[in-house]
The first five atom37 places (N, CA, C, CB, O) and aatype in JSON, in Angstrom:
{
  "aatype": [12, 2, 10, 10, 9, 9, 1, 10, 9, 9, 13, 0, 19, 19, 13, 13, 0, 7, 10, 11, 10, 18, 1, 12, 18, 1, 7, 17, 11, 10, 3, 1, 6, 6, 10, 10, 6, 15, 3, 3, 16, 1, 5, 6, 7, 7, 5, 12, 19, 1, 4, 2, 17, 4, 11, 19, 8, 19, 14, 6, 15, 3, 0, 9, 1, 6, 5, 7, 6, 17, 13, 4, 15, 16, 0, 8, 10, 3, 1, 18, 10, 5, 6, 5, 5, 6, 5, 16, 14, 6, 6, 11, 6],
  "atom_mask": [
    [1, 1, 1, 1, 1],
    [1, 1, 1, 1, 1],
    [1, 1, 1, 1, 1],
    [1, 1, 1, 1, 1],
    [1, 1, 1, 1, 1],
    [1, 1, 1, 1, 1],
    [1, 1, 1, 1, 1],
    [1, 1, 1, 1, 1],
    [1, 1, 1, 1, 1],
    [1, 1, 1, 1, 1],
    [1, 1, 1, 1, 1],
    [1, 1, 1, 1, 1],
    [1, 1, 1, 1, 1],
    [1, 1, 1, 1, 1],
    [1, 1, 1, 1, 1],
    [1, 1, 1, 1, 1],
    [1, 1, 1, 1, 1],
    [1, 1, 1, 0, 1],
    [1, 1, 1, 1, 1],
    [1, 1, 1, 1, 1],
    [1, 1, 1, 1, 1],
    [1, 1, 1, 1, 1],
    [1, 1, 1, 1, 1],
    [1, 1, 1, 1, 1],
    [1, 1, 1, 1, 1],
    [1, 1, 1, 1, 1],
    [1, 1, 1, 0, 1],
    [1, 1, 1, 1, 1],
    [1, 1, 1, 1, 1],
    [1, 1, 1, 1, 1],
    [1, 1, 1, 1, 1],
    [1, 1, 1, 1, 1],
    [1, 1, 1, 1, 1],
    [1, 1, 1, 1, 1],
    [1, 1, 1, 1, 1],
    [1, 1, 1, 1, 1],
    [1, 1, 1, 1, 1],
    [1, 1, 1, 1, 1],
    [1, 1, 1, 1, 1],
    [1, 1, 1, 1, 1],
    [1, 1, 1, 1, 1],
    [1, 1, 1, 1, 1],
    [1, 1, 1, 1, 1],
    [1, 1, 1, 1, 1],
    [1, 1, 1, 0, 1],
    [1, 1, 1, 0, 1],
    [1, 1, 1, 1, 1],
    [1, 1, 1, 1, 1],
    [1, 1, 1, 1, 1],
    [1, 1, 1, 1, 1],
    [1, 1, 1, 1, 1],
    [1, 1, 1, 1, 1],
    [1, 1, 1, 1, 1],
    [1, 1, 1, 1, 1],
    [1, 1, 1, 1, 1],
    [1, 1, 1, 1, 1],
    [1, 1, 1, 1, 1],
    [1, 1, 1, 1, 1],
    [1, 1, 1, 1, 1],
    [1, 1, 1, 1, 1],
    [1, 1, 1, 1, 1],
    [1, 1, 1, 1, 1],
    [1, 1, 1, 1, 1],
    [1, 1, 1, 1, 1],
    [1, 1, 1, 1, 1],
    [1, 1, 1, 1, 1],
    [1, 1, 1, 1, 1],
    [1, 1, 1, 0, 1],
    [1, 1, 1, 1, 1],
    [1, 1, 1, 1, 1],
    [1, 1, 1, 1, 1],
    [1, 1, 1, 1, 1],
    [1, 1, 1, 1, 1],
    [1, 1, 1, 1, 1],
    [1, 1, 1, 1, 1],
    [1, 1, 1, 1, 1],
    [1, 1, 1, 1, 1],
    [1, 1, 1, 1, 1],
    [1, 1, 1, 1, 1],
    [1, 1, 1, 1, 1],
    [1, 1, 1, 1, 1],
    [1, 1, 1, 1, 1],
    [1, 1, 1, 1, 1],
    [1, 1, 1, 1, 1],
    [1, 1, 1, 1, 1],
    [1, 1, 1, 1, 1],
    [1, 1, 1, 1, 1],
    [1, 1, 1, 1, 1],
    [1, 1, 1, 1, 1],
    [1, 1, 1, 1, 1],
    [1, 1, 1, 1, 1],
    [1, 1, 1, 1, 1],
    [1, 1, 1, 1, 1]
  ],
  "atom_positions": [
    [[0.82, -1.2, 0.0], [0.0, 0.0, 0.0], [0.86, 1.26, 0.0], [-0.93, 0.0, 1.2], [0.54, 2.22, -0.69]],
    [[1.96, 1.26, 0.77], [2.83, 2.43, 0.83], [3.48, 2.71, -0.51], [3.9, 2.24, 1.9], [3.67, 3.87, -0.89]],
    [[3.83, 1.65, -1.24], [4.44, 1.8, -2.56], [3.47, 2.47, -3.53], [4.89, 0.44, -3.1], [3.89, 3.28, -4.36]],
    [[2.21, 2.16, -3.45], [1.19, 2.77, -4.3], [1.05, 4.27, -4.02], [-0.16, 2.08, -4.1], [0.91, 5.06, -4.96]],
    [[1.1, 4.66, -2.78], [0.99, 6.07, -2.4], [2.22, 6.83, -2.89], [0.83, 6.23, -0.87], [2.1, 7.95, -3.38]],
    [[3.4, 6.23, -2.75], [4.64, 6.88, -3.21], [4.59, 7.08, -4.72], [5.88, 6.04, -2.82], [4.96, 8.15, -5.21]],
    [[4.15, 6.07, -5.47], [4.02, 6.19, -6.92], [3.02, 7.28, -7.3], [3.59, 4.85, -7.53], [3.25, 8.05, -8.24]],
    [[1.93, 7.35, -6.58], [0.9, 8.36, -6.84], [1.45, 9.76, -6.59], [-0.35, 8.11, -5.97], [1.18, 10.68, -7.36]],
    [[2.21, 9.94, -5.53], [2.82, 11.23, -5.21], [3.84, 11.61, -6.29], [3.49, 11.19, -3.82], [3.86, 12.76, -6.74]],
    [[4.67, 10.66, -6.69], [5.66, 10.94, -7.74], [4.96, 11.31, -9.04], [6.59, 9.71, -7.96], [5.36, 12.26, -9.72]],
    [[3.92, 10.57, -9.4], [3.17, 10.88, -10.61], [2.57, 12.29, -10.53], [2.06, 9.84, -10.83], [2.61, 13.03, -11.52]],
    [[2.01, 12.66, -9.39], [1.41, 13.98, -9.23], [2.46, 15.08, -9.36], [0.7, 14.09, -7.88], [2.21, 16.11, -9.99]],
    [[3.64, 14.88, -8.76], [4.72, 15.86, -8.85], [5.18, 16.02, -10.29], [5.9, 15.46, -7.95], [5.34, 17.15, -10.76]],
    [[5.4, 14.91, -10.98], [5.84, 14.97, -12.38], [4.77, 15.63, -13.24], [6.15, 13.55, -12.92], [5.09, 16.43, -14.13]],
    [[3.5, 15.32, -13.0], [2.41, 15.9, -13.77], [2.37, 17.43, -13.58], [1.07, 15.28, -13.36], [2.28, 18.17, -14.56]],
    [[2.43, 17.89, -12.34], [2.36, 19.33, -12.09], [3.61, 20.06, -12.59], [2.17, 19.59, -10.6], [3.52, 21.21, -13.04]],
    [[4.77, 19.41, -12.52], [5.99, 20.02, -13.06], [5.88, 20.15, -14.58], [7.24, 19.18, -12.68], [6.26, 21.17, -15.14]],
    [[5.36, 19.12, -15.24], [5.15, 19.18, -16.69], [4.14, 20.25, -17.06], [0.0, 0.0, 0.0], [4.32, 20.96, -18.05]],
    [[3.08, 20.36, -16.29], [2.06, 21.38, -16.55], [2.65, 22.78, -16.39], [0.87, 21.2, -15.6], [2.37, 23.67, -17.19]],
    [[3.47, 22.97, -15.37], [4.12, 24.26, -15.14], [5.07, 24.59, -16.3], [4.89, 24.25, -13.81], [5.08, 25.73, -16.77]],
    [[5.87, 23.62, -16.76], [6.77, 23.85, -17.88], [5.99, 24.17, -19.15], [7.65, 22.63, -18.1], [6.41, 25.04, -19.92]],
    [[4.88, 23.48, -19.39], [4.06, 23.76, -20.57], [3.52, 25.19, -20.53], [2.91, 22.74, -20.67], [3.53, 25.88, -21.55]],
    [[3.04, 25.62, -19.39], [2.52, 26.99, -19.27], [3.62, 28.03, -19.49], [1.87, 27.19, -17.89], [3.39, 29.06, -20.12]],
    [[4.82, 27.76, -18.97], [5.93, 28.68, -19.19], [6.29, 28.75, -20.67], [7.15, 28.24, -18.36], [6.53, 29.83, -21.2]],
    [[6.32, 27.59, -21.35], [6.62, 27.55, -22.78], [5.57, 28.3, -23.59], [6.73, 26.11, -23.26], [5.89, 29.06, -24.5]],
    [[4.3, 28.07, -23.25], [3.21, 28.74, -23.97], [3.28, 30.25, -23.79], [1.83, 28.21, -23.49], [3.07, 30.99, -24.74]],
    [[3.59, 30.73, -22.58], [3.74, 32.17, -22.34], [4.91, 32.75, -23.1], [0.0, 0.0, 0.0], [4.82, 33.85, -23.66]],
    [[6.03, 32.02, -23.13], [7.21, 32.46, -23.88], [6.89, 32.54, -25.37], [8.4, 31.51, -23.65], [7.28, 33.49, -26.04]],
    [[6.17, 31.54, -25.88], [5.83, 31.52, -27.3], [4.89, 32.67, -27.66], [5.17, 30.17, -27.67], [5.07, 33.3, -28.7]],
    [[3.91, 32.96, -26.82], [3.0, 34.08, -27.08], [3.73, 35.41, -27.03], [1.86, 34.08, -26.05], [3.48, 36.28, -27.87]],
    [[4.64, 35.58, -26.08], [5.43, 36.82, -26.01], [6.29, 36.99, -27.25], [6.31, 36.82, -24.76], [6.41, 38.1, -27.77]],
    [[6.88, 35.91, -27.71], [7.72, 35.98, -28.91], [6.91, 36.34, -30.14], [8.44, 34.65, -29.13], [7.35, 37.13, -30.97]],
    [[5.7, 35.76, -30.28], [4.84, 36.08, -31.41], [4.42, 37.54, -31.39], [3.61, 35.17, -31.42], [4.37, 38.19, -32.44]],
    [[4.11, 38.07, -30.21], [3.73, 39.48, -30.1], [4.91, 40.38, -30.47], [3.25, 39.81, -28.67], [4.72, 41.4, -31.12]],
    [[6.1, 39.99, -30.07], [7.29, 40.77, -30.4], [7.53, 40.77, -31.9], [8.52, 40.22, -29.67], [7.84, 41.81, -32.48]],
    [[7.38, 39.62, -32.54], [7.57, 39.54, -33.99], [6.51, 40.34, -34.73], [7.54, 38.08, -34.44], [6.81, 40.97, -35.75]],
    [[5.27, 40.32, -34.24], [4.21, 41.1, -34.87], [4.47, 42.59, -34.74], [2.84, 40.75, -34.26], [4.23, 43.35, -35.67]],
    [[4.98, 43.02, -33.59], [5.26, 44.44, -33.4], [6.42, 44.87, -34.29], [5.57, 44.74, -31.94], [6.43, 46.0, -34.77]],
    [[7.4, 43.98, -34.52], [8.5, 44.29, -35.43], [7.99, 44.44, -36.86], [9.58, 43.22, -35.37], [8.46, 45.31, -37.59]],
    [[7.04, 43.59, -37.26], [6.49, 43.67, -38.61], [5.75, 44.98, -38.81], [5.55, 42.48, -38.88], [5.87, 45.6, -39.87]],
    [[4.99, 45.41, -37.83], [4.25, 46.67, -37.99], [5.2, 47.85, -37.99], [3.21, 46.83, -36.88], [4.95, 48.86, -38.65]],
    [[6.31, 47.74, -37.24], [7.27, 48.82, -37.22], [7.95, 48.95, -38.57], [8.31, 48.6, -36.11], [8.24, 50.07, -39.01]],
    [[8.22, 47.82, -39.24], [8.87, 47.86, -40.53], [7.96, 48.41, -41.61], [9.34, 46.48, -40.92], [8.44, 48.86, -42.65]],
    [[6.66, 48.4, -41.39], [5.72, 48.93, -42.35], [5.49, 50.42, -42.12], [4.39, 48.17, -42.28], [4.37, 50.9, -42.29]],
    [[6.52, 51.14, -41.75], [6.41, 52.55, -41.42], [6.27, 53.45, -42.63], [0.0, 0.0, 0.0], [6.07, 54.65, -42.48]],
    [[6.36, 52.9, -43.81], [6.2, 53.7, -45.01], [7.51, 53.87, -45.75], [0.0, 0.0, 0.0], [8.46, 53.1, -45.57]],
    [[7.55, 54.89, -46.56], [8.71, 55.15, -47.4], [9.89, 55.63, -46.56], [8.37, 56.18, -48.46], [9.71, 56.32, -45.56]],
    [[11.08, 55.25, -46.98], [12.29, 55.68, -46.3], [12.77, 56.98, -46.93], [13.4, 54.59, -46.38], [12.76, 57.13, -48.15]],
    [[13.19, 57.92, -46.09], [13.73, 59.2, -46.56], [15.12, 59.39, -45.96], [12.79, 60.4, -46.18], [15.44, 58.8, -44.93]],
    [[15.93, 60.21, -46.6], [17.31, 60.41, -46.15], [17.44, 61.74, -45.43], [18.29, 60.35, -47.34], [16.96, 62.77, -45.9]],
    [[18.08, 61.69, -44.29], [18.35, 62.9, -43.52], [19.29, 63.79, -44.33], [18.97, 62.57, -42.12], [20.31, 63.32, -44.84]],
    [[18.96, 65.06, -44.46], [19.76, 65.98, -45.26], [21.09, 66.3, -44.59], [18.98, 67.27, -45.51], [22.02, 66.77, -45.25]],
    [[21.19, 66.06, -43.29], [22.42, 66.39, -42.56], [23.38, 65.21, -42.51], [22.09, 66.86, -41.15], [24.54, 65.34, -42.91]],
    [[22.93, 64.05, -42.03], [23.83, 62.91, -41.83], [23.68, 61.83, -42.89], [23.58, 62.31, -40.48], [24.44, 60.86, -42.9]],
    [[22.72, 61.98, -43.79], [22.49, 61.05, -44.91], [22.05, 59.66, -44.46], [23.75, 60.94, -45.73], [22.22, 58.7, -45.22]],
    [[21.5, 59.52, -43.26], [20.97, 58.26, -42.77], [19.52, 58.14, -43.21], [21.1, 58.15, -41.22], [18.77, 59.12, -43.16]],
    [[19.11, 56.94, -43.63], [17.73, 56.72, -44.04], [16.87, 56.37, -42.82], [17.65, 55.6, -45.1], [17.25, 55.54, -42.0]],
    [[15.72, 57.02, -42.71], [14.77, 56.78, -41.63], [13.37, 56.67, -42.23], [14.82, 57.91, -40.55], [13.14, 57.2, -43.32]],
    [[12.44, 55.98, -41.55], [11.07, 55.93, -42.06], [10.46, 57.33, -42.11], [10.21, 54.99, -41.2], [10.72, 58.17, -41.24]],
    [[9.65, 57.57, -43.09], [9.04, 58.88, -43.27], [8.2, 59.27, -42.06], [8.17, 58.9, -44.54], [8.09, 60.44, -41.71]],
    [[7.59, 58.26, -41.41], [6.76, 58.55, -40.24], [7.59, 59.05, -39.06], [5.98, 57.3, -39.84], [7.05, 59.74, -38.19]],
    [[8.87, 58.7, -39.0], [9.74, 59.14, -37.9], [10.54, 60.39, -38.24], [10.69, 58.03, -37.52], [11.13, 61.01, -37.36]],
    [[10.57, 60.77, -39.51], [11.4, 61.89, -39.96], [10.7, 63.23, -39.74], [11.77, 61.72, -41.44], [9.48, 63.29, -39.55]],
    [[11.49, 64.28, -39.76], [11.0, 65.65, -39.61], [11.23, 66.37, -40.93], [11.71, 66.41, -38.41], [12.32, 66.3, -41.5]],
    [[10.2, 67.05, -41.42], [10.33, 67.76, -42.69], [10.29, 69.26, -42.45], [9.21, 67.34, -43.68], [9.42, 69.78, -41.75]],
    [[11.26, 69.95, -43.03], [11.36, 71.4, -42.89], [11.92, 71.96, -44.19], [12.25, 71.81, -41.66], [12.96, 71.49, -44.66]],
    [[11.27, 72.94, -44.75], [11.7, 73.62, -45.98], [11.94, 72.62, -47.11], [12.98, 74.42, -45.72], [12.87, 72.79, -47.91]],
    [[11.1, 71.58, -47.19], [11.22, 70.6, -48.26], [12.34, 69.6, -48.06], [0.0, 0.0, 0.0], [12.58, 68.79, -48.96]],
    [[13.01, 69.62, -46.94], [14.11, 68.71, -46.65], [13.71, 67.79, -45.49], [15.41, 69.49, -46.31], [12.9, 68.17, -44.65]],
    [[14.3, 66.59, -45.46], [14.01, 65.61, -44.4], [15.17, 65.54, -43.42], [13.72, 64.21, -45.02], [16.34, 65.67, -43.8]],
    [[14.83, 65.33, -42.14], [15.84, 65.23, -41.08], [15.46, 64.09, -40.13], [15.98, 66.57, -40.31], [14.27, 63.83, -39.92]],
    [[16.47, 63.43, -39.57], [16.21, 62.3, -38.67], [15.92, 62.76, -37.25], [17.4, 61.35, -38.68], [15.31, 62.02, -36.48]],
    [[16.35, 63.97, -36.88], [16.11, 64.46, -35.53], [16.06, 65.98, -35.53], [17.21, 63.95, -34.56], [16.46, 66.64, -36.49]],
    [[15.57, 66.52, -34.44], [15.5, 67.98, -34.33], [16.91, 68.58, -34.21], [14.65, 68.38, -33.11], [17.13, 69.72, -34.61]],
    [[17.84, 67.81, -33.65], [19.22, 68.31, -33.54], [19.82, 68.54, -34.93], [20.11, 67.32, -32.73], [20.48, 69.55, -35.17]],
    [[19.59, 67.62, -35.84], [20.11, 67.78, -37.19], [19.38, 68.88, -37.95], [20.01, 66.46, -37.97], [19.97, 69.58, -38.77]],
    [[18.1, 69.04, -37.67], [17.35, 70.15, -38.26], [17.92, 71.47, -37.79], [15.86, 70.06, -37.91], [18.11, 72.39, -38.59]],
    [[18.2, 71.59, -36.49], [18.78, 72.82, -35.95], [20.15, 73.11, -36.54], [18.88, 72.73, -34.42], [20.46, 74.26, -36.87]],
    [[20.98, 72.07, -36.68], [22.3, 72.27, -37.28], [22.19, 72.74, -38.73], [23.11, 70.97, -37.2], [22.93, 73.62, -39.17]],
    [[21.27, 72.14, -39.46], [21.08, 72.52, -40.86], [20.62, 73.98, -40.97], [20.04, 71.59, -41.54], [21.14, 74.74, -41.78]],
    [[19.65, 74.36, -40.14], [19.16, 75.74, -40.18], [20.25, 76.71, -39.74], [17.92, 75.9, -39.27], [20.37, 77.8, -40.3]],
    [[21.05, 76.33, -38.76], [22.15, 77.18, -38.32], [23.18, 77.34, -39.44], [22.82, 76.6, -37.05], [23.7, 78.44, -39.65]],
    [[23.46, 76.27, -40.14], [24.41, 76.34, -41.25], [23.87, 77.23, -42.37], [24.71, 74.93, -41.78], [24.63, 77.97, -43.0]],
    [[22.58, 77.15, -42.62], [21.96, 77.98, -43.65], [22.04, 79.45, -43.28], [20.49, 77.58, -43.87], [22.28, 80.29, -44.15]],
    [[21.85, 79.78, -42.02], [21.93, 81.15, -41.57], [23.35, 81.68, -41.66], [21.41, 81.27, -40.15], [23.56, 82.86, -41.96]],
    [[24.33, 80.82, -41.4], [25.74, 81.24, -41.5], [26.15, 81.45, -42.95], [26.66, 80.2, -40.84], [26.96, 82.33, -43.22]],
    [[25.62, 80.7, -43.86], [25.97, 80.84, -45.27], [25.28, 82.02, -45.92], [25.63, 79.57, -46.02], [25.81, 82.58, -46.87]],
    [[24.12, 82.4, -45.45], [23.36, 83.5, -46.05], [24.11, 84.82, -45.97], [22.02, 83.64, -45.37], [24.17, 85.5, -47.0]],
    [[24.69, 85.26, -44.84], [25.44, 86.52, -44.82], [26.67, 86.5, -45.72], [25.85, 86.84, -43.4], [27.03, 87.53, -46.3]],
    [[27.33, 85.36, -45.86], [28.5, 85.29, -46.72], [28.12, 85.48, -48.18], [29.22, 83.96, -46.53], [28.87, 86.1, -48.93]],
    [[27.0, 84.98, -48.58], [26.55, 85.1, -49.97], [26.18, 86.55, -50.29], [25.34, 84.17, -50.22], [26.33, 86.98, -51.43]],
    [[25.71, 87.3, -49.31], [25.31, 88.68, -49.53], [26.5, 89.59, -49.75], [24.48, 89.19, -48.37], [26.39, 90.61, -50.43]],
    [[27.65, 89.24, -49.18], [28.84, 90.08, -49.29], [29.48, 89.98, -50.59], [29.81, 89.75, -48.25], [30.49, 90.63, -50.83]]
  ]
}
């Protein structure tokens, strides 16, 4: 009788450990699928445009447009505008 109880306990432990591992695997798989789906939607950001300052290509949805030119960040936009202002007085002379 004691051997039967020990076998039953071992079976229950193995069963619950397997169930726990299956749930962990299923959660990991769902998280991975969500991550892959979010990467796919991010890649569908539209047309790629080139930053006028650093020449790096960025999605049009993330880029900044000013005076018909594209920029990857406000810092590069500011540098471009500053450079334009510095060149304008030299051209007038």
